[in-house]
C-alpha positions, 0 to 999 in steps of 0.5 A: 822534715827539718829544714836546713838552718844555714846555707850550703857551706860548700857553695858559700866557701867556693864563691868566696874563694873565686872572689878572693882569687879573682882579685889576686888574678886581676892584680897580677894580670893588670899591674904592669899595664895600669902602671904604664897607662894610668900611673898606679899598678893598683888602679884596676884591682882597687876598682874591682875590689870596690865592686867585690866588696859591694857585691859581698854586701849584697850576697850577705844581705840577699842570702837572708832575704826569703827567696819567695819574696821575689815570687811576685808578679809586680816586682818582677815586671817592674824589674824587667821594665827598669832593665829594658829601659837601661838596655835602651839607655846605652844607645843614648849615653856615651858608653861606647867602647871599641865600637860597642854600646854596652855601658852606661857611665856613672861618674868614674864607674860604668854600669853594664845593663846586660849583666842585669838581663841575665838574672832578670830573664831567670826570675821571670821564667822561674815565676811564669813557668812554675805554674805551667809545667803541665801545659808547657806544650801549649804554644799560645799559653805557655811557649810564646808568653815564656819566650817573647820577654827574654827575646826582647832582652836578647834583641837589645843586647844583640843591637849593642852589639854583644853576641856573647851575652845574647847567646848566654841569655838564649842558653838560659832560656833553652835550659830552663824551658827544657827543665820545665819539660818542653819537648825536644821537637820545640827546641829543634824548631827554635834551633831551626828558626835561630839558624838563619839569624846566626848565619846572617850575623856571623858571616854577613856582618863584616867584622864577625865574618872576618873574626870566623875566618881568623877562628878557622885559621888564625896563622893566616895573619899572626900579627893582625886579625889572628893576633888574639887567639895565637897570643892566648894559646901561647900564654896557655901553652907556655904555662906548662904543668906548674906555670911560671909563677904568680906575677911572672907572666910574660904574655900580659906585657902587652902581647895578651889582649885584655889580660885582666878581663876577657883573657884573664884565664889565659894569664892564670894558665901561664902563671899557674899552669895546668894545676891552677887551671884545673883548680879554677875549673874545679871550683866552678864545677863545685859551684855548679854541683851545689847549685844544681843539687839545690835545684833538684832537691827543692820541692818549690817549683819557683825555687827549683827554677830559680836555683837552676837558672842562676846556676846555669847562667854562671856555668854557661858564661864560664864555659864560653869564656874558658872556650874563647881562651882555648880557641874552642869558639870564636873570640867574644867579649865575655868575662869569666864570672867572679874572676875577671875585671868587671864591676857590674859582672862581679856585683851582679853575680854575687848578688845572684849567688846570695839568692841561690844561697838563700834557696839552699837554706830550704834543702833538707 
């Protein structure tokens, strides 16, 4: 049968639109703050544009590289080892921000290794599971070898601490194992084992316990612990149907926390209203649909797992970010893919989209 000679144009176009929209959103959300703190309204958007440009170059290159080249044990284990070293390096480098060790300083920029961990988990599981589909129920030969390397990454990310990214990684592992045919009873066992750990981390770590109490009742301390959630909801609600207009948001003026990173979706809701917010959600739905379509139409198991994992990682992260903004889950520091300010995030996400686009070349 004839194969597609070009990439999926819907996926390609939507990704580009999200990146361009992200740059506009970052500038709108950060201009006033950047002018007041750094002396230039363009400080954050210029940095984001540089990483976005590098990411687009990576996308154009990788979408022309045959994805089968990554189906190599030596390459995957080398990349995973390098990622593990970088995850360990954050604890010895001076990359501590707000009490967390998540970044490796590289001159004027920083590298966030946890962003690299997500695609590394996907590549490893795609390589490992492609030949284990018929033995997926074997705990010794398949389940444990599949979950131990990702658990090492998740443990290192939790140590930073970065519970949000760790949960994204864990969700990707579960979804990929489910795609491989893992029975629900094993997923239930995993959930039962993880429940005590989650309980301890949420309710016996003081600052997380306080965050959980605030999540349940933010009005109890509106000027203190509940400030972030309430300001986010005010921004979302004040946008109405059509929004205040681009650059006209009020909450970003030192009320909304991190308006250009974690809470950029709240600023979008305020300035572009419900219509703008739904357009953003629709764009992610298009990316998700086209990525999952490529996964389920592929006849190559490695390509199927690769496309599914990369798409799932993006969708789960977007879901968590939007849920935080809407106060559906407790506050976590997770960027909105392709939109939030964050150099490593936008570069790695665009590179992953390049790999996904290459997979779409093989779809009939």
